[in-house]
N, C-alpha and C positions, 0 to 999 in steps of 0.2 A: 603696669605690666608685670608678668611673672619674671622673676630674676633669671638671668641667663644661666644655663646649666654648665656642666663641666666637660662636655664632650668636645672633641677636636677632630679636625681632618686636615691633612696636608694637601693643599691644592696641587702640589708637584706630583702627586701620585695618581692624577686623574686618568692616566692611560693604562693603568694596570688592571688585570682581571684575575679570575680564578681564586685560588685559596688565599692569596694575599688580601683580596677584597673582603672575603669572609672573615679573615683574622682581624682586619681593621674594624669590621662591623662589630665583632665581639669586643674590641677595645673600647668602643663607645660606651660600654657597660661600666667602665671604671668611674670611681667617685660616687657610685650609688649602691654600695654593697651592703649598707646597713640593713635594709629590708631583708635581704637574702641571708645574711648572717644571723638575723633574728630568728628566722625559721629554723636554723640549725642549732640554736642554743638549747641546752638541756632545760627541761621543765623544772622549775623550782617551786611552783605553787603560789608564787608571789606576783605572777604576771597579771596585768590588767586584761580581763576577758570581757568582750562586748559582743552582742549580737545585733547587727544592723539590718533593718528592713530595706529591701531593694527589689528590683525585678530584672529578669533576664532579657537581654536584647539579641538573643542568639538565633531568632528565626523571624519569619514574616509577620507573625502576630506576637509581639512582645508582651504577653499577658501572664507569664508565670512569675508569681511572687516568690521571693527568696528570703532566706535568713543567712546573713553573712557573718561568719565568726571571725572576729578581729582580736588578735592577741598582741598587746604592746604595739599597736599601730600596724600590724601585719595581717593580711587576710590569710587564714589557714584552712578555711573550710566554707563551702557553700552548700545549702540544702534547700529543698522546697519548703514553702511556708504552709502548714496545715490549716491556718486560719483563712487562707485565700480560697474562695469557691472556684476559681478558675482551674488551678492545677492541684488543689487539695493535698498539698504537701509533697507531690511528686516533682521530679526535675530530671530532665534528660541530660546526657553527657555534655551538651553544649553549655548548660548552666554550671554543672559540676566542675567543668574544666576552666572556669573563669579565673581562678588564681594564676593559671599558666598564661592566660590572656593578659592579665595585669602585669605580671612580672617577666614577660617575654623579653629576652635580650635582643629580639629582632624588631622591636618597635622603633619608630622614628622618635628620637629623644629630645630634639630641639629644632628650631627653625633652620632650614638649610637653603643654600643658594648654589645653583649649578655653576661650575667653572669650565666644564668641557662642553663646547658648543655642539658636539656630535651626539645627537639623540639616538641611542641604540640600546637594545635590550641586553646586549652582551658586552657593553663597554661602560667602564666606571664613569659616572657623571662628574666625579671630582668635587664632591660635596664640601662646602665650607659652612661651618656653623656661623649664624648671624643672630642678632638680637631679634626679639619679637617686633620691636618698633621698626627696625630696618626691613624685616620681611613684610610686614603689613604695609609699610609705606611704599615699597617697590610694587607689590601686587595691587594696592589701592590706586596708585598712579597709573598703572597700565589699564586698569578697569576704567578709570576716569577718562583717559585718552580715548579709549574705544567707545565709551558711551557718548562722548561729545562728538566724535567723528561719525559713528553709525552704530547704534546699539545692536543692530543685527549681526555685527561682527563678533559678538560674544556668544559663546556656546557653553551651556552648563549641563554636566552629566550628573544624574542623581540615581539612587538605587535603593534596594532593600537593606543595604548595609547599616542604615541608621533609621529604621522605620519610624521610631517615635517622634522624630522631628525632621522629616524630609522636606526641608524648606525649598519652595519653588523659587530659587534664586534669580533665575532669568527674568521672572515677572517684575521683580523689584528694580532690576537694571534696565528694564524697557526692551529686553530682547525677546523675540518669539521663539528662540532656539534653546528649549529645555528638553532634554532627552533622558528617558529612563533606560538603563541598561538591563532591566530585569525582564523585558517582554519578548525578546526575539524568539525564544523557544516556548513561549507560554501564552498563546492567544486564546485563553480558555474563558472568554466572556460572552461569546455570541449567544449561547442558550439562555443565560441569565438575563441579558439585556432585552432579548426579544420575548421571552416567555414569562419573566418575572419583573421586568422593568428596572432591574438594578444590575450592578456589574458582576455580582458573584451569586452562585447558587450552590447549595449543598444538599446532600441526601438526608432525609428524615430517618435517622438510624434508630429512632425509638419505635417506628411503626412500619417501616419497609420490610417486606418479607422476601422479595426477590429482586436482585439488582444485577444488571449487566454492567460491569465496569469496563468501559471502552477506553483503554489507554489511560486509566486513572487509578490512583491508589489513595488509601487513607494515610494520614500522617506525613510520611516522607514526600509524597507527591503534592501535598498541600503546603509544604514548607513550614509546618508547625508540629508540635508534639504535646501541647498542653493538655489535651484530652482525647485525641484521636485513637490512640492505642487502647485506652480504657473503653471508649465507646464501641470500637470494633469488637473487642472481646465480649462485651455484654450483648451486642447484636447477634453475634454468632451463637452465644450460649442460649439465647431465646429462640434461635432457629432461622434467622435470616440466611437465605441461600445466595451465595455470591458466584457469579460467572465472570471470570476474568478473560477478556478477549485482548490478547497482547502477544507480541512476538517473544516475550520473555516471561518465564514463570516468576511471579512475585509473591510477597508474603500473604496477600489476600487469597491467592489461589490455593494455598495450603489449607484454608478453611472452607473451600468450596470446590470449584473446578476450574481448570485452565483450558482455554481454547486458543491454541496458537494460530496467529494470523500472519499472512505475508505482510511485511511492512508497507505502509502507504496505501492500503486497500480497504480501510474502514468504510469509505463511501459506498463501495460495492455491497458490503454486508448490510449497511443501512437501507439501500435500495431494495435488496432482496427481502429484508424483514417487512418492508412496506408491502411488497407483492404478496407475501405469505398472509399477512394479516387481512389485507383487503380482498384478495382474490381466492385464497385457499381456505382460510379460517372463516372469513366473512363476519367477524365479530369485532366491534370497536364501540367506543362510548359515543353513541349517536346523540345523546342529550348534550354532552360536552361539546361535540362538534357543532351542533345547531345553535346552542345558547352561548357558548364560551369561545368560539373561534370564528374565523372568516371562511370556514368551509362552505357555508351556503351562499356566499357572495358570488355574483355572476361576473364572468369575464368573457371577452369575445373568443369565438372559436377561430383560432389562427394556427398556422404551422410555420414557425420561424426558425431559421438556422443561422447561427453566427459561427464563422470559422469551423464549420463542419459539425457543430454541436446543436442538438435540438434544445431550444431555449424558450423561456416563458417570460416575456417582458411586458405583458399587457397591463393596462390600467383596468380598474373595475369598470363595469357598465354602470353608469350613474344616472340618477334621476335628473331630467332636464331642468327642473325647477329649483331643486335644493342642492344638487351636486352630490347628494349622498349615494353611496354604493347601493345597488339594488340586489334583492334576493327574490326567489320565487316562493311566494306564500301559497301553500297548497290549500289553505282554508279559503282564500279568495280566488284561487286559480289564476293568479297573475303576478306580475312584478310589483314589488313594494320596497320602499326604503328600508335599510337594514334595521332601523330602530322602530319600524312600524309595529312590531310586537316583541315579545320576549324571545321567541325563536323556536319554540317547540313545533310550530306548524310550517317552518321553512323546509324547503326541499334540500336534501343533501345530494341527491343524484338527479341526473336528467339534463337533456339538451332542450333549449327553448328558443323562441324568437321574440325579441324585444325591440320595438321600433324598427322593424325590418332587418334586424341584425341577429345572426346566429350566435347564441351564447350557451355556456355551460356553467354549472357551479364549479367552484374551485376544487371541491372534493371529486366531482366527476372527472375534471381535467386531470387531477393527480391519479385517479383510478385508471384512466385510460393510458396515462404516461408510464406507469410502473408495470403494465401487463407483461412486458418482456423481460423484466428484471427477475427472472426466476432463480431459485436457489442453485440450479445446475449452472447457470451463467455465472453467478457470484462465486461458486465453488472454484471455477477455473481462475478467477481473479485472486481470491483470498486464500486458497488451499484448504478452507474449511469445507467439510463434506456437506452436500445438499441436505442430508438427513439431519445433521447437527443444526443447520440454519433453521430448518422447519421446527426442530425441537425447541430451540430458543424462542422462536416466534410464538409457538403454542404456549410455552410456559409464561411468557410475558402477558399474554391475553388471559390465561387462566388465573394467574396470581394477581392480576389487576383488579379482580373482583368487580367487574364493570356493573354499575348500578347500585353497589352497596354504599351505605352511609355509616358514619360513626359519630357518637355523641361525646363531646368534650366540654366540660364545664357547662353543660346544659345547651350547647349549641350543636346543631346537626350539620356535619360536613360531608361532602362526597369523600369516599374512602377509596384510594387507589394505591395499594402497597406494592407496586411493581414499577420499575422504570429503568431507563438507560442513563447511567451517570457518565458524562462525557468529559474526558481529560486531555491533557496536552499530547499524550502519546498517540491519540487518534487523529489529531487535527493539525499537527505540525508537518504538513506536506502540501504539495501543490493543489490538492483537493480538500484541504482542511475545512474551509467554509462550506464546501459542498457536503462534506461528511456531517457537519452540524445540521444542515438543512434536512438531510435524510433522517438522521437520528432524532432530531427535534420533532419531526413529523410523526415518528412513532410515539413519542411521549404525548403529543397532542391527541393522537388516536386513543391513547389509554387514559387521557384526562387526569394527569398526575401532577400538575404544577401547582405549588402553593396550597396543597391540600394534604391531610395526614397520609403518610406512607410514601409520598413522592418527593420530587425535587423542590427545594425551598429557596426563595430569594432571601438573601442574608440580612436585609433590613426590613423592619416591620413598620406598619403604618402608624402605630401610636407614637413613634418618634417625632414625626411631622407628617402632615398630610401630603401624599405624593401619588398614590395610585389613581391614575386618571386615564381616560381614553382620548385618543386624538380625534380629529374631525370625522374619521372613518370608523370610529368605534374601537380601534385597535389600541391595546395597552401602550402607553408612551414610556419610553426609557427615560429615566431621570438620573440626575447627578453625574457622577464620573462616567466617562466613556459613552454618554448618550449619543454623541455625534457619530459613533460607529453604527448607529441605527439610522439616523436621519441623513448622514453624509454631510461633509463640510462644504461650504461655498467654494465654487470654482474661482480661483484667483490666478491669473496668468498675465504677465510673467509673475512667478512666485515671489512673495515678500519674506520668505523664510526658507530655511534649509529643508525642512520636512516636505517631501513632494506630495502634499495633500491634493494638489491639482490633478495628479495622476492616480492617486489611491485615496479617494475621498472618505472611505470607511475604514482606513487603516488603523490597526491596533498599535503598532510600534514601527517607528521609522529609523531607529538607531542602526539597524544593519546597513541601511543605504547611505547614511550621511557621510561616511568616509569616502565612498566613491564620488559623492557630490562635492566634497571638499577637494578631491584630487582633480575632478573634471567638471567644474561648475558650468562650463558652456554646454555640455551635453545635457544638463538638467535645467538649463535656462536660468541659472542663478547669477545675478550680476553684482554680488558683493563678496569680499573675502572674509574668512574667519581669522581674526587677529588675536583673540584671547580665548582660552579654554579653561574652565574651572571644573574640577572633578571632586566629588565627595561621596563616600559610601557607595561607590559605583566602580565598575571595571569594564570598560568597553572592549578590553582584550579577552578577558575570561568569559564574557557573555556575548560573543560574536563569532563570526566566521573569520577564517584566515587572518591571523594576527599581523601578517606582513602588510596587508592592505591598510589596517588601522595604523600601523607604525608609519607607513608612508604618508598617510594623511596628517598624523601628528607632527611629523617632521616638517610639514608645510606650515603649521600654525606657529606664528612668531613667539607666542608666550603662553605657557601652561602653568597653572597653579593647582597643586594637589593638597587638599586637606586630608591628611593621611594618618592612619594608625600604624601601618607598616610599609615595608618597601615592596609593594606590589608593582605590577607593570606600569600603571599610570604614574606612580611616584618615581619609578626609575627614570621616566622620560620628562619629568617636570622641570621647570626652571626655578620655581620657588616651592618649597615644601613647608606646609604649616601643620605641625603635629597636633593631633587631637587626643583628648582624654580617652582612656579605656573605659569599658562599660562600668566598672566598679568605681571609677573616679568622677562619674558624671552626675550632674543634677538634670533630671528630665521628667517629663510627664507624658502619659499616653492615655488615650480614651478607647476602651473597648466599646464599640458603638454598633455592633451588628453581630449576628450569629456567624462568626467569621469562617468557620471551617466545617463543622458538621453539627447536626441538630439532634439533641436528645432533650427530654424533659428536664434533665439536670442542668443543661447549659443553654438551652434556647431561651432567648429573652434575658439572659444574664449579661448585663453590660456593666460598665463602671469606669473608674479612674485609677490609674496607677501613677505613683510618684516615687522618685528615688533621689537620694542625696549621696554625695561621695561617701563610700564606706571607709576610705582611708585618704590620707593626703596624697597628692600626686607623686608618682614614682619618678617621673621625668619632667622635663620642661615643656609641658603641654598645656593646652587650653580646651575648654568645652567648644565644640564646633560652632554652636550657636553664638557664643561670644566672638569667635573668629569672624563669623559672618556679619555680626553687628559692627565690628571694627572695620571690616572691609567696606561695608555700606557707608559708614561715616566718612571714610577716606575718599570714596568715589562719588559722594554726593547723593547716595540713594537711601540714606537712613529714613527720611520722611516717608518714602514709598513703602519701606519695610514696616514702619509703625502703622501706616494707614492700613496695610493688609491685615495686620494683627488686630487693629481696632475694629475694622468693618467686617472682616471675614472671620478668621480664627487662626490660632496657632495650628499648624498642620496636624491632622489626626486628633483634633480636640473638638469634634462636632458636638452640638448639644444633644442631650439624651431625651429631650422632650420639648414640646412646644412652649413650655414655660421657662425653659433654660435660656440664658443669654446666648446669642449666636456667636459672639466673640467676647470681647471685653465689655463689661457693663460700663455705663456712662462714668461712674465715679472712679473707675480704674483704667480708663483709656490712657494711652500713651501720648504725651505731648510731642507733636512732630518736631519741635525744636529742642526737645530734651535728650537725655541720654540715660539708658537703662541697661543694666546687666541682664543676662539670661535668667539668673535667679529672681531678679525683681519682676521680670515679665511673667515667669511661671507663678510666682506668688500672687500677682495681680489676677491671673486667670483663676487660681484656686478661690480667691475671695469673690470674684465675679460669679463663680458657679455655686459656692457653698456659703457665702456670707462673709461679713467683715471680720469675724473672729477666726475664720478658717486660715489654714496655712500649712507649712511643712510638718508641724508637730502632729497634725491629724493622721499622718502616715508613718509615724515612727514605730508603731506596734505592728502594723501590717501595711505593705505597700499598695494593697488593693482595697478600694472602697467600692462596694457593689451597688448596683442599681438594677432592680428586676422589673420586667414587664409584669403587670398585676396578675395575669392568669395565662394558662397554657393556650386557651383558645385565641388570645390576642397575639400569639406568636405565629399564627398561620394567617397569611395575608388574604386568603379567601374570605376570612371573617369580615374584613373591611370592604371588600369589593366582590360580593357574591353574585352568582347567576350571571346575567348578561350585562352587568355594569361595566365590564371590560371584556375584550375578546383578544385571543392570541392568534398569531399568524400560522395557518397551515400553508397558505400561499404567501411567500415573502414579498408582498407588494412593495415594501420599502426598498428592498434590494433591487427589484425591477425598476423602480422609479429612479434610484441612483444611477443605474445602468443607462437608462434612457437619457438622463441629463448629461451623464459623462460622455456618451457617444456624440450627442449634439455639440457639447462644448469642445471636445477634442477635434471633431471634424471642422468646426468653425475656425479654430486657431490654426489647424493644418500643419502642425509641427511633427517632426520625427519623434517617435516615442522611444525613450531609452529602454532597451531590452525586449521590445515587441515589434513584430513585423507589421502589424495592422491594429487599428482601433478595435476591430471585432475580436481579435485574439484576447484582448483584455476584457472587453465589455461582456463577453459571453458568460463570464463567471458570476455576473449579477442576476442570473436567471432566478425567477421567483420560486422555482423548485430546484432541488439539487441536480447537478448534471454529472455524468461520468465520462471521462476521456483518459487516455493513457498519457500521463505526464512524461517529460523527458527523462525522469529518473525511475519510471515504472519498471518493476521487475528486475531481472538480471540479464546479463549477456555473457557470451563466451569470454570476452575480455574482462568484464567486471562481474564475477560470479556471486557476489554477496551484496546484501543491503545492510549498511551499518545502522545500528540503533543506539539509543542513549536513554538513561533513566536517572532520576534523582537518587541521591545516596543519603541514607539516614545519618543524622547528626551533622550534616553540612549541606543542607538543601539549598541554602542561599549563601551569599558571601559574608554574612554577618559574623562579626567577631573573629575573622580570619581563621575559621575552623580548619581550613586546608593547611595552615601553618602551625596549628596547635598540636604538639606532640602527644598530649594526653588523649585527644580525640582520635588522632591517626593511629595510635597504639590500639585503641579499642576497635577501630575499623579493621586494621590489619589482622588482629587476632580473631575477630568475630567473622570476618568475611575474607578469608585468605586469598580468594581469587578476585578481590575487588578491583585491584589495579592491573588486572590482566585483560586480555582480549578473549572474549567468549566465542567459542565455535561449537556447533553441533558435531557429533562424531561423523555424520555423513559429509558435512562441509569440510571438516578437517581431512578426511580421507581423500576427498576430491582434490583438495589443495596439496596433498602430500605432506601434511603437518602432523606433529605429535605434541604431547603435553610439554610445555616449557619452551618450545621453539621461539626464538626471537624473530620477529617479522617486521617488515615495512608494509604499511597500509597506505594505499593511494586512492584518492577519490576520483570519480569521473570528472570532477571540477578542478582537479590538479593539486589539491592539498594533500599533505602527507603527515603521518605520525608513526611512531614505533611502539611496540609492545611485546609482551610475552603471551603465548597461547595458553588458554585453559579450555579443555574440552569438557562439554557438559550436555546432557540431554534436555536441560531446562532452557532451551532457546530454539527458535524456529530454525529448521535446516538451512534456510537461505540467508539467515541473519548473521551478522557479526556484531557482537555487543561490546560497547565501551561505556562503563558507568561513570557517573559523576562528572566533575570538572577538575581534572587533575592535569599533570604535565604543565604546570605554570612556569612563568619565566621571571627573571630578575636576579641580579647578582647578590643583593644584600638580604634576601628573604631566607627564611628557614629552608634548608635544602630538602626537607621532607615534602615541601610544596611542589617541588620540581618532579617528583616521582610520578610514574604512570603515563599511559598514553593520553594525548590531548584530542578529545573527540572533535572539538570545534574547528580544528585545522582542516577537517574534511568537508566542511560546509562552504557555501558560496553565497555571498550577500549581493545577489544581482538576479534579475529575472533571467531565466525561468525558474531559478532555484529558490523562489519565495512563493508564498500564497498570494495571489494577485489581489486579494481583498484585504486580508489582515496584515500582509507584508511580513508575516512570520517566516523565519528560515525553515526550509524543508530539511528535516533532520534524519532522512534515511536515503542519502544518495547511494548509488552503486559504488562499490569499492573492489579493488583487487589486492592480493597480498603476495609478497615475495619473501622467501626465507633469507635471513641475513647470514 
């Protein structure tokens, strides 16, 4: 084990708070001054200067290769590596500020044990430094006891904070309770899963000419910066037109146009765009709809209402002999199975009779449904003028160049350079999934998925064969999150904390689990949570109302935090296991998909990144993977961990082609009865992938080893599955099927549903076409005259590397965006509320949460909106005080129905709020 450090803490001081605690935190710095004194030494020219290859872990996609300047063992500078094709020598402030991350006095410097039994965010835990062996023994024994009694009693929180090795710990422990804290405000996978078959989609910025950004941004909104800014600039320079539909003016709008929208009403805009394209313009990609979608499929003519909403829950009309969906083939003047022909002769419109049953095509059903969603109707909902809605619809159709093709590397593709790019700002409300269904239908009408100019699935077929149709001819979702398309099996009583029985297509359950821990009987959970482990995650900073999370954690007998700094989870832990900073780590990451945006420069650019410690450890820390190996050994789960690495892969190290080993090759597999350090595991993976001579030395000159898809045409998935080989949903039959099953299952068990008055109130949301209804937080009222909104902040888009506590980054943000930690109000809104610039206010949500802030008045926000950016206003006695600054948006949210999307379970991020002057 690493030798015990020199910090100390007097347990008798456990009840003190305030400046005394901060002073004692600074005192933990003693005994480790040499590194900092070395920085201040005068330069003599005799210093040992080294440049170390590394990569930055500061965002969701840790692919920026770096060069780290080390002088006499001290990091003095970090810059981008020009030899790396990923970031081409550029590096954003998250990487540049890594020296402050490494040498921060606010880090956890040694293993700690709590002596104060009262878990509170404003009370000193009374930390006592202990040895690594003691800390690991205590934590390991608690895990062992919980595993032997009931593995379900263990809960593991993971997040983006350590993207390159986000180990699924709960799986190795035998617990089904693993929760990512990164998804409650980011359910942005519906379009990619249904239209591209994978979890992520991105815009073809090389060939798109017109894009409607619906609540999405490039770079900051993607949580990366390796190439997005450069790609945006090039796209704008070549003439791509950007239309930003958002309650707040963003950086993309300055290169195009801004269309302010009332928060929470994107579904109405999507419905109106469908009306305009189908009924007023009358032009859409008929070939794509007939050959590439389920638009010609026949469904029964019915009129069904659930909880007051017109819904579409019908199954396809099927062939009695084969069970295949039927179409109406105009060539034979009758019904035929969908795969009877290629599709050009199938009817898009029309009502027919098949086997004595009245039927319509899916397209005709949609056409009839959207007839009343006129721009004038949508204008009342969205505050966007009817003329503007018609203009957007017209431009989308015109710029889509319907019927055009383009040749790339000798292959002819359909060419559709216009689309709607859908992001979290548009879909984090009670109608979020409905918004997806409306907007995605527009993209299907334009025929722009996985072809040049449109939206692209992030993984390409040459990596491994996966593009395939289901039994009905519809593209199957594959890999991660595919169960959000198919729905999860109904299991009641539930065997896990996640309420999948109630939300079978949910994206994230983290917002709800704390209410479940507090009230298990209400959610029909019959086991307690006894141990919680948290690493690279923060269920307080990524959730609603911290008080509810706090109460749940106070109920958990034992909490382990694998921690970099003293954030909220660490403040409340019983045992703290300090992890290495980014520049102290050995790690590996696989760039295995077109992660964020697509250009010819980076599409099909994959590869492997490896880093070793740039300097010796500053404090008494360990690599988090070694911590997990040690815990697994002590609780008896080490063979399970090794089996996972042997048979599947190190997390985020997927193979780059069919000839690559899936995990560890046979000669480098781990002995279940052996013991391996993390460095040994990584080196075995490198040898498995690159041969017996491979190793860390191959990455000493540059941390990134590239792998490129052979040609540009092979980066478009249409190339692998052309014409009618797969079809996309215009009618979301999978949603309707999940809804039908769910209604049947819930009515069968007959239990009271938490948060819902009836089964129909929940099930209506699974309609095969999008629906519109006024949610409980729709619009404003006299009591709550504003809708609060939130957006990601550049240079701290996720919790990686504690950017919120890094003074270098915060200084840049404070200087560049002086109003960043203010509360934004439009002049009309400020006048109505009687507020002026700089006023200190209290903001209160319709759900009861509160936060405070200072007013900044700006025209760059919707008149009904109140804007709070980023994730500030953090809590914790021992963290850098700069992290505590600013209003805390999350306190205004509510993690319970109806303040969630009933399908994705995402938090609704625009509740009504009121303000009072302090």
